[in-house]
C-alpha positions as CSV (number, residue, x, y, z in Angstrom):
1,M,0.0,0.0,0.0
2,D,1.2,3.5,-0.8
3,L,1.0,6.3,1.8
4,F,-2.5,7.5,0.9
5,E,-3.9,4.0,0.5
6,L,-2.6,2.9,3.9
7,T,-4.0,6.1,5.5
8,R,-7.5,5.4,4.0
9,K,-7.3,1.7,5.0
10,L,-6.5,2.6,8.6
11,I,-9.2,5.2,8.8
12,D,-11.8,2.7,7.6
13,I,-11.1,0.4,10.5
14,P,-13.1,1.6,13.6
15,S,-10.7,1.9,16.6
16,V,-12.4,4.1,19.1
17,T,-10.6,3.8,22.4
18,G,-11.2,0.3,23.8
19,D,-11.8,-1.2,20.4
20,E,-8.3,-1.2,18.9
21,K,-8.0,-4.9,18.2
22,A,-8.9,-4.9,14.5
23,V,-6.5,-2.0,13.5
24,G,-3.8,-3.6,15.6
25,E,-4.2,-6.9,13.8
26,L,-4.1,-5.2,10.4
27,L,-0.9,-3.3,11.3
28,S,0.7,-6.4,12.7
29,A,0.0,-8.4,9.6
30,Y,1.1,-5.6,7.2
31,L,4.4,-5.0,9.1
32,G,5.0,-8.7,9.1
33,E,4.6,-8.8,5.4
34,L,7.1,-5.9,5.1
35,G,9.7,-8.1,7.0
36,Y,9.5,-6.6,10.5
37,N,9.7,-8.6,13.7
38,V,6.3,-7.8,15.3
39,E,5.6,-8.0,19.0
40,W,2.2,-7.6,20.6
41,Q,2.4,-5.9,24.0
42,E,-0.8,-7.0,25.8
43,V,-2.5,-4.2,27.7
44,E,-5.7,-6.1,28.5
45,K,-7.8,-8.8,26.7
46,D,-8.1,-7.9,23.0
47,R,-6.1,-4.8,23.4
48,F,-2.4,-4.6,22.6
49,N,0.4,-2.3,21.4
50,V,2.2,-3.1,18.2
51,F,6.0,-3.0,18.4
52,A,8.0,-3.6,15.2
53,T,11.7,-3.9,14.7
54,T,14.1,-5.1,12.1
55,G,16.3,-7.1,14.4
56,G,18.3,-5.9,17.4
57,A,17.5,-2.9,19.7
58,P,16.4,0.2,17.8
59,R,18.2,3.4,18.6
60,I,15.2,5.4,17.4
61,V,11.5,4.6,17.7
62,L,8.7,6.3,15.8
63,S,5.6,6.1,17.8
64,T,1.9,7.2,17.9
65,H,-1.5,5.8,18.9
66,M,-4.0,3.6,17.1
67,D,-7.1,4.7,19.0
68,T,-9.4,7.5,18.1
69,V,-12.2,9.5,19.7
70,P,-15.8,8.7,18.8
71,P,-17.6,8.5,16.5
72,H,-16.1,6.5,13.7
73,I,-16.1,8.3,10.4
74,A,-15.1,6.4,7.2
75,A,-12.5,7.7,4.9
76,S,-13.1,10.0,1.9
77,E,-10.8,12.1,-0.2
78,N,-10.4,14.7,-2.9
79,E,-7.3,15.7,-4.8
80,E,-5.8,17.5,-1.8
81,L,-7.3,16.1,1.4
82,I,-8.0,12.8,3.1
83,Y,-11.0,12.9,5.5
84,G,-12.2,10.6,8.3
85,R,-11.8,9.8,11.9
86,G,-8.1,9.6,12.7
87,A,-7.0,11.3,9.4
88,C,-4.7,13.6,11.4
89,D,-5.0,12.1,14.9
90,A,-3.3,9.7,14.3
91,K,-3.8,7.2,11.4
92,G,-2.3,9.5,8.8
93,I,0.7,9.7,11.2
94,I,1.0,5.9,11.4
95,A,1.1,5.7,7.6
96,A,3.7,8.4,7.4
97,Q,5.9,6.8,10.0
98,I,5.7,3.4,8.4
99,T,6.5,4.9,5.0
100,A,9.5,6.8,6.5
101,A,10.8,3.7,8.2
102,Q,10.6,1.9,4.8
103,R,12.5,4.7,3.2
104,L,15.2,4.4,5.8
105,R,15.4,0.6,5.4
106,A,15.9,1.1,1.7
107,E,18.9,3.2,2.5
108,G,20.3,0.5,4.8
109,V,19.2,2.0,8.1
110,N,17.9,-0.8,10.4
111,E,18.1,0.9,13.7
112,V,14.6,2.4,13.7
113,G,11.6,0.7,15.3
114,L,7.8,1.4,15.3
115,L,5.6,1.6,18.3
116,F,1.8,2.0,18.0
117,T,-0.1,2.2,21.3
118,V,-3.7,1.8,22.5
119,D,-5.6,4.1,24.9
120,E,-3.8,7.4,24.2
121,E,-7.1,9.2,23.9
122,A,-8.2,8.0,27.4
123,G,-5.6,6.9,29.9
124,S,-2.4,6.1,28.0
125,E,-2.5,2.6,29.4
126,G,-0.7,1.3,26.3
127,A,2.2,3.7,26.8
128,R,2.5,2.6,30.4
129,V,2.8,-1.0,29.3
130,A,5.3,-0.1,26.6
131,N,7.5,1.8,29.0
132,D,8.3,-1.6,30.7
133,N,9.6,-3.1,27.5
134,P,13.2,-4.3,28.1
135,L,14.3,-2.6,24.8
136,A,13.1,0.9,26.1
137,S,16.3,1.6,28.0
138,K,18.4,0.8,24.9
139,C,16.5,3.4,22.8
140,E,18.1,6.8,22.4
141,Y,15.3,8.8,20.9
142,L,11.5,8.6,20.7
143,I,9.9,10.5,17.9
144,N,6.2,10.7,18.9
145,G,3.6,11.7,16.3
146,E,0.7,14.1,17.0
147,P,-0.8,16.8,14.7
148,T,1.7,19.7,15.0
149,D,1.5,21.1,11.4
150,N,4.8,19.3,10.8
151,K,6.5,21.5,13.3
152,L,8.9,20.1,15.9
153,A,7.3,20.9,19.3
154,S,9.6,22.3,21.9
155,A,7.2,21.9,24.8
156,T,3.7,20.7,25.7
157,K,1.5,21.7,28.6
158,G,0.8,19.5,31.5
159,S,-2.6,18.2,32.5
160,L,-4.7,17.8,35.7
161,R,-8.0,15.9,35.6
162,L,-10.2,15.9,38.7
163,T,-13.7,15.3,39.9
164,L,-15.6,17.6,42.2
165,K,-18.3,16.0,44.3
166,T,-21.0,17.7,46.4
167,T,-23.7,16.1,48.6
168,G,-27.0,17.4,49.9
169,R,-30.3,16.1,51.1
170,S,-33.2,15.0,48.9
171,A,-36.7,16.3,49.3
172,H,-39.8,17.0,47.3
173,S,-39.1,19.9,44.9
174,A,-42.3,21.6,46.0
175,Y,-40.8,22.1,49.4
176,P,-37.1,23.0,48.7
177,E,-36.6,24.2,52.2
178,Q,-36.8,20.6,53.4
179,G,-33.9,19.6,51.3
180,D,-30.4,20.7,50.4
181,S,-29.5,20.9,46.7
182,A,-26.1,19.3,45.8
183,I,-26.4,20.8,42.4
184,E,-26.7,24.3,43.7
185,K,-23.7,23.7,45.9
186,L,-21.7,22.4,42.9
187,L,-22.6,25.4,40.8
188,D,-21.4,27.8,43.5
189,V,-18.1,26.1,43.6
190,L,-17.7,26.0,39.9
191,Q,-18.5,29.6,39.6
192,D,-15.7,30.4,42.0
193,I,-13.3,28.2,40.1
194,R,-14.2,30.1,36.9
195,Q,-13.0,33.3,38.6
196,C,-9.7,31.8,39.7
197,Q,-6.4,33.4,38.6
198,W,-4.3,30.5,37.4
199,P,-0.5,30.5,36.8
200,T,1.0,31.7,33.5
201,D,4.3,31.0,31.8
202,A,6.3,33.0,29.3
203,L,6.7,30.0,27.0
204,L,3.6,28.0,27.5
205,G,1.1,30.8,28.1
206,E,-2.0,30.5,30.4
207,T,-3.3,27.7,32.5
208,T,-6.7,26.8,31.1
209,C,-9.6,25.1,32.9
210,N,-12.4,23.2,31.1
211,I,-15.5,22.0,33.0
212,G,-16.1,19.0,30.8
213,V,-18.9,17.0,32.5
214,I,-21.6,17.8,35.0
215,T,-23.9,15.2,36.5
216,G,-26.4,15.2,39.4
217,G,-29.9,14.6,40.5
218,T,-32.4,12.0,39.5
219,R,-35.6,13.8,38.5
220,A,-36.8,17.4,38.1
221,N,-39.2,17.0,41.0
222,I,-36.6,15.8,43.5
223,I,-34.1,18.1,45.3
224,P,-30.7,16.5,44.3
225,A,-28.7,14.8,47.0
226,E,-25.6,14.3,44.8
227,A,-23.8,16.1,42.1
228,S,-20.3,16.0,40.5
229,A,-18.3,17.6,37.7
230,I,-15.1,16.5,35.8
231,L,-12.6,19.2,35.1
232,Q,-9.4,19.2,33.1
233,L,-6.8,21.9,33.4
234,R,-3.9,22.4,31.0
235,L,-0.9,23.2,33.1
236,V,2.0,25.6,32.5
237,S,3.6,25.1,35.8
238,D,4.0,22.6,38.7
239,A,0.7,20.9,39.4
240,N,1.0,21.5,43.2
241,G,0.3,25.2,42.9
242,V,-2.9,24.6,40.9
243,K,-4.0,21.9,43.4
244,S,-3.6,24.4,46.2
245,I,-5.9,26.9,44.5
246,L,-8.5,24.2,43.8
247,E,-8.4,22.9,47.3
248,R,-8.7,26.3,48.8
249,V,-11.8,27.1,46.7
250,A,-13.4,23.7,47.4
251,A,-12.6,23.5,51.1
252,G,-15.6,22.5,53.2
253,R,-17.9,22.7,50.1
254,A,-16.8,19.9,47.7
255,E,-14.7,16.8,47.7
256,V,-11.8,16.9,45.2
257,E,-10.7,13.6,43.7
258,Y,-7.7,13.8,41.4
259,L,-7.9,11.4,38.4
260,S,-4.5,12.1,36.7
261,V,-1.7,14.6,36.6
262,H,1.5,15.4,34.9
263,D,3.6,18.5,34.7
264,P,4.5,20.3,31.5
265,V,7.1,18.6,29.3
266,H,10.1,20.2,27.6
267,L,11.1,18.3,24.5
268,F,14.3,17.5,22.6
269,T,14.7,19.6,19.4
270,V,17.0,19.6,16.4
271,N,18.3,22.7,14.6
272,G,16.9,23.2,11.1
273,F,13.3,22.1,11.9
274,E,10.5,24.7,12.4
275,Q,9.4,24.6,16.0
276,C,6.2,25.3,18.0
277,V,4.7,24.9,21.5
278,V,1.5,22.9,21.8
279,R,-1.2,22.9,24.5
280,F,-2.3,19.3,24.3
281,T,-0.9,16.2,26.0
282,T,0.6,13.0,24.5
283,D,1.9,9.6,25.4
284,I,5.3,11.0,25.9
285,P,5.2,11.4,29.8
286,Y,4.4,7.7,30.0
287,L,7.2,6.6,27.7
288,A,10.0,8.2,29.7
289,R,12.4,5.2,29.3
290,W,12.4,5.3,25.5
291,G,15.1,8.0,25.3
292,Q,15.0,11.7,24.4
293,P,11.4,12.7,23.4
294,L,10.6,14.6,20.2
295,L,7.1,15.5,19.0
296,I,6.1,16.2,15.4
297,G,3.3,15.2,12.9
298,P,1.2,16.2,9.9
299,G,-2.2,17.8,10.3
300,S,-3.6,20.5,12.6
301,I,-4.8,19.9,16.1
302,F,-7.7,22.3,15.2
303,Q,-9.0,19.5,12.9
304,A,-8.5,16.7,15.3
305,H,-11.6,15.4,17.1
306,T,-13.9,17.3,14.7
307,D,-16.6,15.9,12.5
308,D,-14.7,17.0,9.3
309,E,-11.3,15.8,10.5
310,Y,-8.8,15.7,7.6
311,V,-5.1,15.8,6.7
312,S,-3.6,17.2,3.5
313,K,-1.8,14.8,1.2
314,G,1.0,17.3,0.9
315,E,1.5,17.3,4.6
316,L,1.6,13.5,4.7
317,R,4.3,13.5,2.0
318,N,6.3,16.1,3.9
319,A,5.9,14.2,7.1
320,V,7.6,11.2,5.6
321,S,10.6,13.3,4.6
322,L,10.6,15.0,8.0
323,Y,10.5,11.7,10.0
324,A,13.2,10.2,7.8
325,G,15.3,13.4,8.0
326,L,15.0,13.6,11.8
327,A,16.1,9.9,12.1
328,R,19.1,10.5,9.9
329,S,20.1,13.6,11.9
330,L,19.7,11.8,15.2
331,L,21.5,8.7,14.1
332,A,24.5,10.8,13.1
333,T,24.9,12.1,16.6
334,A,26.7,10.3,19.5
335,G,24.7,8.0,21.6
336,V,23.0,9.4,24.7
337,T,21.5,7.9,27.8
338,H,18.3,9.1,29.3
339,T,16.1,8.2,32.2
340,G,12.8,9.7,33.4
341,Q,9.9,9.2,35.7
342,I,6.5,7.9,34.5
343,A,3.9,10.6,35.1
344,E,1.2,9.9,37.7
345,G,-2.3,9.3,36.3
346,A,-3.5,9.4,32.7
347,P,-4.7,12.6,31.2
348,R,-5.9,13.3,27.7
């Protein structure tokens, strides 16, 4: 399959987080046909990472994720663009990385591996499992793929996910004075959180807070006894400072349960490649043992997760050249050693 055919083929296989088996099987079979040694890294039943090498420990690994956000959208295309779920996040990237690896192999370069993970859009459980692979400590560089407009990211924001929970007392809604509304308590706390002054950073910009999910109550004619909200903050500084602000606002009014957290990540860069800073998070904090991390990929994050997600064919072609060029540049340098800590939790 050529670059565009492989992109469309991958898009047409549904792989919403939790349902990555079929796309993993296709990639395993295809990479096996290309002569790779393919390993399944089991994450849980019917869910596995795909790790491909050409023999020996790779010095560089090209990596991205196989899962997508819902809903599945089949592939379509015109002369310039390929549409569909995962076009830029991240099935077009998978196709570009495989094509780049093949180009390098044709040049006699066999020190490049491929790692495709599950669960990046939810909990990065695949990356956590991959981080325990014995070959991770032998790898010098991890080139991770996310839509960065083919620019090499110098840093990413961190992430903090949490649940706020409030409790009250149920009663008949005709007599609200007999109850205690958990929803009204939650709304009061959320309003105060919306007024908070969060940390800023000269490089990464502002901390942002998204109130993503609100739940509570059972029926309109019952005063709600329970309510909760899930928030995600994009961090530009150490998470502890933001936690202190949240806990001060919630004190005595709401329970705070932290779901996941990792601090901002500063990435390895190479001269001669256009650079950017991105606000989103990736598998990189959970792949700390795979060497110096780099982040680059075709497509725009503004198209990712949308109903008209697409990637341009021109960007896909350029990405192949960028991935191959990066690998050549990195392999020309002296070996490095790198260790890191796995981030706590699982944001995305």
